[in-house]
N, C-alpha and C positions, 0 to 999 in steps of 0.2 A: 255621033253628035259631037261636033268640034267644041272644044273648050279653049278659049283664048287666054292670053297672059293676064288680061284685066280681071277675069274671073278667078284665076289663080291667085293673083294678088289679094282679091277680096276674101277668098277662102283662107289664105295665110294670115290676113289681118283678123279674121274672125277666130282663128286658132291661136293667135298671138305668136306666130312663127315668122322668123326672118328668112326669106328665100332669095337667092341670087338669081341673076338674069338667066344663067345656064339652067338653074333648077326650075325656074318658071317654064322655060321651053320644054324640058324633060317632063315635068309633071303635066303640063298641057297635053303632050302626046300621050302619056300613060293614061291619064284620066279619060281622054277621048277614046282610047282603045278599049277601055273598060266599059265605058257607056255604050260603044258600038256592039260589044259582046252582049250586053243586056238587051239591046234591040234584037239581036239574033235569037236570044232565049225567049223573048216575047212571041216570036213566030212559031215556037214549038207547041204542038197540040198536046195538052196535059189533061184533057177532060176525063180520060179513063184512068188517070194516075191518082191513087189515093194519097191524101196528105199524110205526111209523117213528120215525126219530131227528130228522128235519127235515121241515118242510112242503114245501120245495122239493127237487127231485131234484138232488143234488150229485154231482160227480165230481171227482177230483183232477186238476189240470192240471199235468202234470209234464213235464220235459224231461231229456234226458240231460245229465249233467255233462260238461263239456268241460275238459280240462286246457289251461291257457294259461300259458305260461312268461312272466312279467313281467320277472323279473330273477333273477340267481343268488343262492344263499344268501350268498356272499361279498360281493355288492353290498349285500344287506340288512344284514349284520353291519357293513359299513363305514359305513353310515348311522346306526347306532345310537349314542346318546350315551355308552353305557358297555357294555363287553363283557368277558367273562372266559372263556378257554378256548373260543373260537369260539361262545359263547353270549351272548345279550343279557341284561344285568342290568336288572331293574326294581325298583321300590320294593316293600317287603313289602305284600301285599294282606290277609292274614288276621291279622296281628299282628306283634309284634316278633320280630326275627331272634334265634334262640338259638345 
């Protein structure tokens, strides 16, 4: 399916890209080749091929979470630079404090 320079200009305009005359020619050929390849792929019989999400067979490798006590909440609070009512104070993340 041939793509002409005018279509390349339109695509470049939509993408807000500046393209030179030589790029228009090059992209026209490259995109035309890609679309021709898609036409070839459409001719392939895939009725017996099961749909898949990935070419490799994948499985999740998971493990059970294990609770591990590192230190007590009191020890964590004692290490914090600033606390208030047994809670660790931090700088505002989303904006100014009102």
